[in-house]
MARNUKOL-402425 format. One record per residue (C-alpha): residue in one letter; z, x, y. Coordinates in steps of 0.2 Angstrom, whole numbers, plus 2048, in hexadecimal, padded with zeros to 3 digits. Each point is the difference from the previous one (the first is absolute). Layout:
aZXY;...
***
This chain:
x802800800;x7F9807811;x8007F9813;x7F680980F;x80581180A;x7F480580E;x800813802;x7FB806811;x7F88117FF;x80780D80A;x7F0808802;x7FC7F480E;x80F803809;x80280A811;x80880F7F8;x809803811;x8087F07FD;x8018007EC;x8137FC7FF;x7FF7F380C;x7F07F77F8;x8078017EF;x8107F8805;x7F67F380B;x7F57FB7F0;x8107FE7F5;x8097F680D;x7EF7F7803;x8017FB7EB;x7F980F7F7;x80B8037F2;x7F78127F8;x7F980B80C;x7F080A7F7;x7FE813802;x7F18087FD;x8018157FD;x7EF8077FD;x7FF8127FD;x7EE803805;x7FB8057EE;x8017F07F6;x7F97F680F;x7F6809811;x80D7FC80D;x812806802;x80E7F2804;x813804801;x80C80C7F7;x8127FD7FB;x80880580F;x7F97F0808;x8057F77F1;x8128067FF;x8027FD812;x7FE7EE7FE;x8097FE7F2;x81080980A;x7FD7F1810;x7FB7F17F0;x80C8067F3;x7FD7F97ED;x80A7F0800;x7FC7F9810;x7F27F57FA;x7F080B803;x7FA8047F0;x7F4811801;x7F17FF7F7;x7F98137FF;x7EE8007FC;x7F98107F9;x7F0806805;x8028127FA;x7FB80C7F2;x80E8047F3;x80B7F3804;x80D8067F3;x80680E80B;x8087F380E;x8097F37F6;x81080A801;x7FE802812;x7FD7ED805;x80D7FD7F2;x80E80780D;x7FA7F9811;x8037F17F5;x7EF7F4801;x8017F07F6;x7ED8057F7;x7F480E7FD;x7EE7FB7FD;x7F480B7FA;x7EF7FF7FD;x7FB7FD7ED;x7F080D806;x80B80E805;x80A8047EF;x7FC8047EF;x8107FA7F8;x8047EE809;x80E7FB7F3;x80A811802;x7FF7FC814;x8077F07FE;x80F8077F7;x80480E80D;x7FE7F380E;x80C7F57F7;x80A80F7FD;x802803812;x8057F0803;x7F27F7807;x7F57F27FB;x7ED8027FA;x7F07FC808;x7EE8037F9;x7F380180D;x7ED7FE7FB;x7F2807809;x7F17F2803;x7F58077F3;x80F8027F2;x7FF7F37F6;x80F7F27FE;x8018027ED;x808810801;x8107F6805;x8017F77F0;x8098117F7;x80C80080F;x8057ED806;x80E8017F5;x80681180A;x7FF7FD811;x8067F580E;x7F280080C;x7EC8027FD;x7F6802812;x7EE7FB800;x7F680D80D;x7F67F3809;x7FA80E80B;x7FC8137FC;x810808801;x80180C80E;x7FF7F8810;x8067EF809;x7F57F480A;x7F37FD7F2;x7F87F07FB;x8077F67F1;x7F58017F1;x8007ED7F9;x7FA8087EF;x8128057FB;x8077EF7FE;x7F97FE7EE;x80B8107FC;x80D7F9808;x7FF7EE7F6;x7FE80A7F0;x81180B804;x80A7EE805;x7F97F77F3;x80680D7F1;x811807809;x8077F080A;x812809801;x7F880F80A;x7FF800814;x7EF805804;x7FA80880F;x7F080280A;x7FE80B80D;x7F080180C;x7F87F480C;x80D7F47FD;x8047F3811;x7FE7EE804;x7F08007FC;x8008077EE;x8127F97F9;x7F97F17F9;x7F680A7F3;x80D80E7FD;x80D7F17FC;x7F37F47F7;x7FE80F7F4;x8138017FB;x80680E80D;x8127FD804;x80181380D;x7F77FF810;x7FB812807;x7FB7FC812;x7FF80E80D;x7F87FB80F;x8017EE7FD;x812802802;x80580F80D;x7F17FA80C;x8067EF7FF;x8097F7811;x8097F57F3;x80580A7F2;x80A7F37F7;x7F47F2802;x7F580D7F7;x80D8057F2;x8047EB7FE;x7EC7FE7FE;x7FF80D7F4;x8107FA7F5;x7F87EF801;x7F08027F8;x80880B7F2;x80E7F57FD;x7F57F07FD;x7F68087F4;x80D8067F6;x8077EF7FF;x7F17FA7FC;x80080A7F1;x8137FD7FB;x804812805;x80B7FE80F;x810807802;x80A7FA80F;
***
């Protein structure tokens, strides 16, 4: 059983105002923060490092009601698990394509006190989740090519979302890339319940209104499916 979680991507923040903007998003109804870590190798861009995440965790402590969802777009994700565990992020999401041994990585993440997400690039088949769905807490279906914010939503990824939702009703199922008021219907109808939105939230004049609309769309669909947990 699942419910809507709206996860603003901090890539869309003004980094000179990062802490206050994250706090404002939370006060507007977002209960997750999506933290994109890029290494310039697995994806062709470099984003933020662990000192930034540590500073945010100091400002917004674990247990404050804000779930730190760390999306690791990096090669060799295994080397960073222990460090993120020490920072006390809530979830470590690795890319299926980035590791040779996903099962060992899943166990390592759990050993370090974090929930586990597995992310799929657009060209990666949904069927790779078949052997992992009962071992992870979340699957992330990328709705853009990972590495840059501001890309257009790929509706052709929705059958992948639908496949995973139908096979693993209990999982958090996240979509990331180009999601906003104009694309939320497609994502919600396919069964996604964790919505990553960057510019759609941080550039909105009324963040609370946007977040509420996104949540309602998701929860309405989950209710139709008989999956909604209030």
